[in-house]
N, C-alpha and C positions, 0 to 999 in steps of 0.2 A: 778734307782727305779724299783722294781719288779712289775709285773702286779698285784700280790695279795696285794700290798701296796696301790693300787688305789681304789677309790670308784667305786661301781658298776654303770655302765651307760656309756654314750658316753664320749669319751676322747676329750676335747677341743683341737683345732688346729691339731688334728691327722686326717686330711681330704685329700683325694686324688681323682684326676680324672683318668679315664681309657682311654688310647689312644692306637690306633692300629698301630703297626709297622710291616709291612709285614703280616705274619700269626700269630703274637703274640700280646697279649694285655698287656701293661705295665702300672704301677702305676706312676703317675706324682704328685709330691708334690706341695705345694702352692708357692714354689720358682721357679717352672717350671722345676725342675730337674727330669730326667727319672731314676726311682729307680728299675725297673724290676718288678717281680711278688710279692716280699715281702711275700712269703708264702701263699698268698691268693689263694684260689682254682680257677681253671679255670672257673667253673660254676658261682662263685660269680662275677668274673671280667666280664664274658660274660653278665650276667644279668644287671649289672650296665651300661655297654657300650650300650647294646640294648635299655635300657630305658632312656638313657641320664642322668643318675644320677651319683652322686659322692659316694665314699665309706668313711665311718668314723669309726675309731676304737671304739670298745665297750668292756667293761669289764663285764664278766658274774659273777654270784654269786660265782662260783667256782674259780674265780680269773683268768680264762683264757681270752685271748683276741681274739676277732673275729671282723669282719667288717660288717657293715650294710649300706644299701643304704640310702642316704640322697639327698636332692635337690642340684642341682649345685649352687644354690644361697648360700648355706653354704660354698661351696668351694670358690666361687668368693669373698665372704666377707672377706676371709682370705688371698687372693692372695696378695703378696707383691706388693705395687703400683709401676707401671712403672714410672721411673723418669729419668732425664737427667744424673743422677749420676750412676745408675745401668746399663743403656743402654741395658737392656735385654728385648727381645720380649717375651711376655707371656700373658696368659689370664688376663683380668683386669676387675674391676667393672665398671659400667656405669659412676660413678663419677670420677674414676681414668682416664678413657678414655677422659672424658670431660676436665680434667686438662691438659692432654697431648695435645689435640687438641688446647686448648687455648694457651699453650706455643708455639706450632709450628706456629700458625697463628697470634698471637698477641705478646706474650712475647719475642719471638726470633727476631722480626723485629728490636727492639731497640738495639739488641746486635751486629748487623752487623756494622763493623767499617766504618766510613765515607770514608776512602781511598780505600775501596774495592768496585769497580764499578761492581756490579753484580745484575742481575734482581732479584726483590724481590721474585718472584715465585721460581727461582732456589735456592735462599738462604733458603727459607722454605723447599724445597726438600732436600737440604743438611742437614739442622737441623733434619728433620724428619728421614732421612736415618741413621744418627748417633744415634738418640734416639731409633730407632728400631733395632740397632745393625746390620745394613747392611754393606757390603763391598762396598766402593764407588770408582768409576773410574771417574776421572776428565780429560776430553780431551779438546784439543784446541791448537792453535798455541803457539809457544814459547813466553814467556813474556806477556801472556794475563791475568795472575793473578791466575793460578791454585794453586800454592803453597801458595800464600797469602790467598786464600780462605780456604785452609786446616788449616793454622795456625790461621785464624780468628775463625774457628769452635772450635779449641782446647781452645782458650781463652774464647769463649762464653759459653762453657759447663764446663769450669774449670776442665779439665781432665788431667791426666799425659800423656805426649806425647813423642814419639820417632821418630827419622828421619833416614831413610836409603836411600841413593842414589844408586839404583840398576844399573843405567847406568854407574856408575864410577867404580864399582867393577870388578876386573879381576878374582876373585875366589868366585863364588856364594856359594859354600859349606862352605868355611871358614866364609863368611859373615853371612850366615843364620843358620848354624849349629855349626861350630867351627872347630878346628883342633887339631891334635896331636902334642905336643911339647915335648922338652927334656930339662931338667936342671940337673946339678950335684946333687942338693939337692933332687929333687923329682924323678929323672929319667924320663922315658917316661910317659906322662900323657895327658889326654884330657882337653882342655880348651874350654868351651862353649862360643858361640858368644854373643854379646850384644843383638842380635835379640831374642835369647832364653829367656834372662832376660826380654825383652820387652813383649813377649807374655804371660809371667807368671804374669804380672802386671794387676790386676783387673781394668776394666773400662778405660784402656789405649787407646789412639788414636795413631795408628802406620802409619806413612806416608811412603809409598813406592814410592819414587820419580823416575821419568824416567823409568817406567816399560817397556815402548816400546823399550828401549835401552838395557834391561837386556838380559843376556845370557839365552837360553832356559833351561839350567840346573836350573836356579833360578825359572822359571815357574814350572818345575817339582817338585821342593822342596815345592813350595807354594800351590800345588794342594790340599793336605789334610788340610793345615792350613786354607785355605779360604773356604773350603767346609762346609756349615752349618751343614751337617750331620756327619762330622768327627771332624774338629777343633783340629787337633793334629799335632805335628812335631816329626818325628822319628830321633833320634840322631845317625845316622849310624856310625859316626866316634868314638862314645864313646863305652867303653866296655859293651857288652850286648845289644847294640842298644836300649836304653830305649826310651820310648815315653813321650813327654811333652805335656800336654793338654793346649789349649789356655784358658786363664783365663776368668772368667765371665765378660761380658760387653765390651770386646775388640772390637774395630772397626778399620778396615784397610781402608786407603785412598790411592789410587794409582793415579799418574799423568802420562799422556801419550801424546806424540805428534804423532798424527795419520795422515799419508799422505805421498805421495811420495817425497814431497819437503824437508823432514827431513832426512838427511843422518844418517847412523848408526842405524836407527830405524828398527824394525822387525815387521812383521805381527803377532800380538798377537794371540796365540792359542785360538780358540773358546771356549775351555773348561775353560780357564782362564777368558775370557770375561764374560761368563755366570755366574760367581761367583760374579759379581759386578752389582750394579745399576750405570747407567752412567749419569753424569752431564756434559753437554757440555758448555765450556766457549767460549766466542767470543771476537773478537777484538773490540775496541771502535771506535765510529765515532769521527769526529773532535770536535763536541760540548761536548761530554762526556770526551774526552781527555783534552780539555781546562778546563773544570770544575774540573777535578782531579788535574791538574797541578796548578791551582789557589788555590785550597785547600791546597796542599802540600807546595807551594812556594808563599805565598801571597805578599811577598816583591819584587818579580821579576816583571819587567815591563810587563804589560799585552800584549803589542804589541808583544814582543818576545815570550811569551807563546802562543799567537794566531798563530804566524808564525810556531812555533814548532808543534803545534797541526795540522795545515793544511798540513805541510810537511809530517808528519807521516801518516795522512789520505790519502794523494795523493799516497804515496808509497804502501799503502795497496790496493788501487783501482788498481794501475798499476800491482802489483804482482798477483792479483787475476784474472785479465782479460786474456782471451786467447791470445790476441795480445798485451798484456801489454809490456811496455818498461823495466820493472824490474822483476827480478826473486826472489827478496827478499823484505822484508818490514821492516819498523821501528816499533819495538814492543813497547808496553807501558813501559816495563822495561827500554828500551833504551831511550825513551822519558823522563822518570823520571830522569835518569842519566844525560841526556843533560840539563834538567832544573836545576839540582843541580849545574852544571858548571856555568850556568847563574847566579844563586844565589851567587856563589863565585866570581863573577866579570868578568868572561870571556864573550866576545861578542858572538852574535849568530853564526857568522861564525867560530870563534875559537872553540866554543863548538861543533859545527857540525864536524869540522876537527878532533877533538879528539874522539868524541863519535859516530857520525853517519856514516861518509864516509868509515871507515874501513870495514863496513858490505857489501859494494858494490864493485864489481870487477872493476879494472882499465883497464882490457883487452879491447883493441879497441881504446885507445887514446881518441880523442874528441868525439867518438861515444860510449864510454863505459858507463856502468851503473853509475859508480862513477861520471863521468863528468855530466851526466844527473841530479843526485841528487845535485851536487855542484851548478849547474846553478839554480836549483829549490830553494836552500837555498839563493843564492845570490839575487834572486828576492826580498826577504824580508829584506835583510841585509841593514841597514841604514848607515853603516860606509864606504861603497864602493861607488865610483863614477860610473856613468853609463858606462864610458869607461873601468873600471876595471872589470865590471860584466861579460864580455865575456871572456871565457877561450880559445877560438880558433878563427880562422879567419871566420869559417862558423857559423853564428848565427841562423841557421835553427832550431836547437833543442831548443834554448832559446826561440825563437818565438813560437814554439809549446807549450812549458811550459806555457808561458804567456797567450796563447789562452785557455788552458785547466784548469788553476788554477787561480781562482779569488783571488785578494789580498783583503781578508776580505770582 
């Protein structure tokens, strides 16, 4: 439609706010998109910015279009409401903001799955971060529920999702960008990665698992992707090195095991960490662990589940203590796997033999960490006689366990 086909006067929905970027004033539409100067004079943009007004298109009698200052209320009334589907952070009306707050603090609570043991405050923070299109870093010990929380978020917000294990990839460029291939039919050609397709999917949630194990090349590639002011990926391997922009509403969730106890992890570059908000996951105590196991396996004997929860809790205390007897712990993931064996008819000792003991070193014989954990489990096992519960001639370590671990 040409300008002279319009009626004289203000153009509905043709409203923009003016925002300063460096030394330049840009026009921002009601979808939050930066459109540049749009041919509007510098004086007009400066006037609107200084007075805190918006600019609205106006058709003059001669058919020419110009812009006039209007109240920011006009702009705000036209802003696309922020929702859990768009995931875009932008100016919003008071009523829209009230709806967002209500969803974060009330509506989202019912969406947290029962099997995810996570503080309500942290769940709300997770939801809020995704709704506001933040990059989210989830930290904590292995097996404490980081990936489960990320998947629960995807389900709660009903977003398309993609998963990339950066700790398992040997070639970050091929995983994140793509590579050059050859076939007799096509000859030499560039094949873009699944990650490129993912970042082009509007409102997607992209899980970057094991970021702390990723090669530094992966961090370098992700710098511009994660930066809120850039949000693009350059396909260096493709002809012409084209740029792919991250689609609207895309949220990145990274998981990381941070600490010297995790082998093959790296100290994450500060520039990468600054591009995320951090949500720290924690290990469960014995009561929380038992509550989770009872929910997941209601048909298993509660005695065995209590024993498993207490064993796991004891290993966590010992591994965290400076003078603890263990260097590793039983994670919630391992507890759930062990409870699954109980559900399938294995005894407590058999389940532990399969699922728990391999995580602890046998070095040192009767003084080893594995022996310590075996004796701990045997304390709860009801199928063994007292004579069989000792694994060596020296019962000192067993007595120490009995003194430090109450049987329920």
